[in-house]
N, C-alpha and C positions, 0 to 999 in steps of 0.2 A: 668801057667809061668809067670811072669811077665817080660814084655819088657824092657828094658832102651829109655829114650827119645832119643839117638844118632843110636840104633839101629834100632828102629823102624822108623827114619827116612830113613836110608839106605834100609831098606827093601822095605820099601814105592819107593823110588826112580829104587828100583831093578823092581816095577813092576811095576812100569811106563816107564821103556826101556823096556819091554816083552810086554805091551801092544802096546806104539811102534811099537818093529820092527813085532810085530806079525799083527798090520796093515800094517804096510809099505813090511816085506821081504814075507810072509806068506799068507797072501790076502790083495793086493790093489786089488784087484775083487772089493770087497766089495763098493758099490756103499758110498758114505757121506750121498746123499737125504735117502738110509735103512736104516745110523746108525743110522739118526735123526727122522725117522717115529721109528722107534725101539725102540731107545735106547732115546732119546733125544737130544742127540751128535752126533759130529763127529770131525773130522780132525779139522775140521777148531776152532771149539770148542777149544777143547786141545790146540790148536795155540795160541787163543785165551788169553785163561786162563795158560796158559805159562808167554804171554806178562804181564798180568796181577801180576806174582807172582814174573816175573823180575822189576817189577816197584817196588813192595812192596818193594824191598828191591835197589831200587835206581838205579836200574837199565831200561837203555830203549833198545831198542828195537821195531822195526818198524815193518807193520804187514806180508812183509812179512819176516827179518826175522826171526820170530816165525814161524809162516807157512815149515820154510823152515829146521826147528831145529822138526819141527815132521813129516814133508815127507820126510825127506831125500834125498833132493832136490828140487827145485824151483819150487813154484807152478805152475805156465805154462806148465814146462817140463810134473810133477806128471798128470796134469787136458791131455796132450796133448800124455800122454803114457796110462791111464789107466781108465779115468774120460768118461762119456757118457751121451748123453741126458739124461736126466730123463722121464718116461716112465709117459702121463696123467692118470696116477693110481698114482703115487708116488705123483706128485702136489698137488692131489684130496687129499692126505693122508695127506702129510704136510701140507693143507690151512685147514685140519678139526681137528688139532691132540692139544690138549690145548695145550697153551704155559705158562703154571704154568709147564710143563715139563723141561722146561729150566734152 
């Protein structure tokens, strides 16, 4: 089945919104460092990619504005509610992972 470019863009946007909602509404307990160690990206990466995509289209967003779009709230509020200190094991795994994953 062929998908026309506008439909493909709509589908990709829907998938992104679902991923963001999943991370923020269903699994805010999943720590960013766990995402980085397992998948090579985290919510902050999504915010950076969001900001970069905006810049490519001539839109300026600060890092905090982009994070708020991804987190659904100010980053400081998310950290206070959900972010735990990384364990020594998580930090060691993060330091040991190949940087080519990013």
